[in-house]
N, C-alpha and C positions, 0 to 999 in steps of 0.2 A: 707551059712555063718556058721562058727563053733560056738559052744556054748561059747568058750572063747572070741571070737570077739564080739558076741552079748552081753555078760556081760560087756565087756569093753565099748561098745557104751552106754549101760544103765547107767553105772557109770558116764561117762562123761556128759550125759544128766542131771542126778541128780545134779552133781556138778555145771553145768551152771545154773540150776534152783535155787538152794539154795544160791549160791554165789551172784547172781544178786538181789534176793529178800532181802537178809540180808543187802546189801549195800543201797537198797532203803529205808528200814525202819529206818536207822540211820539218825535222824534229818530232816526228810522231812514231811511237813504237807500238801503236795500237793495230789490231787487225783491221782490214778494210772491208766494209760492207759495200759490195759492188752490185749495182742494179743495171739490168739490161732490159730495155723495152723495145718491143716490136709493135707492129700495127695490131696484132691479135693477142699476143702473150706478154707476160712479164716474168722475169726471174731475178733472184737475188742470191748472193753467196757471200759468206764471210771467209776472207782469204788472209792467211798469215804470210806476208811477203818475205819476212825474214827466213822462214823455213821453206817457203814456196809450196805450201799445200792449202787445200780448201778444208776449212773446219766445219762448215755447214752450208747446205745449198737447198733451195726449194724453187720450184717453178710452177707456173699455172698449167703446164702440160703434165705434171706428175699425176700418176694414177691414184696415189694415196689421198690427194685432195679433190678428186673428181666429184665426190658427193657434196662437199661443202662449197664448191665453186659453181655447181650446176644451177642455172637460172639467175645468175647474178651478172650485172654489167661489169665492164672492164675496171672501173674505179673500185667497185666493191670487191672484185677479185684481187686487186692490188692490196687492199686492206687486209684480206685474209692471208695473202702471201707475207705481208709485213709482220703480222702477228705470229705466223708460223716460223719465220726466220728468227724472230726474237726468242721464241721458245727453244729452237734448235741451238742457237748461239749460247743460251743460258746452260743448256745441257752440256755443251762443249767447254763450259767454263769461261765464256767471254761475257764481260759486262759492259765494256766500252769499245767502240769502234770508230773508225774514220769513215764518213759517208762518201762514197764514190758514185756519183750519178752518171758518170760517163759523158756522153754527148748530149744527154737529155737535159732540158731545163727543169728546175725545181718547181714543177707545176703539174697539176692533174694527178695522173696515176703515180708518178714518182713521189710526189708530195704525200699522197695517201699512204703509200707503202712506208715512207719514212715516219710519218706520224703514228702509224700502227706499230711500228717497231719500237718507237719511243714509249708508247703506252705499254708495250710488252716488257719494258724494263731495260732496253739498250740505251746507253748514253752516247750521244755524239753531238 
């Protein structure tokens, strides 16, 4: 990949990140469901920005989910993570969140996690 193309990808990633977060902070008092995706793993956490603390968090690297994630592809793992974060958020008393996909496009694993969280009862 050329340097110019790499710089273009970086600029687009930054624009996606900042644009989404600025829209979320305008007039929302909901906790934020933040998703972080790497090439191998995916994690999600529900963050209350007003208090500055994490209400619920789950990752594909967690030992508690190792048995349920074993033998699944990355999209199926994201679905399990989405269902688990919805369950943990419900236990913490959170019903509605603002979805923060970070720099990732709403596609593939991020979309699978979001749809599983919606099916688990989270509203966003």
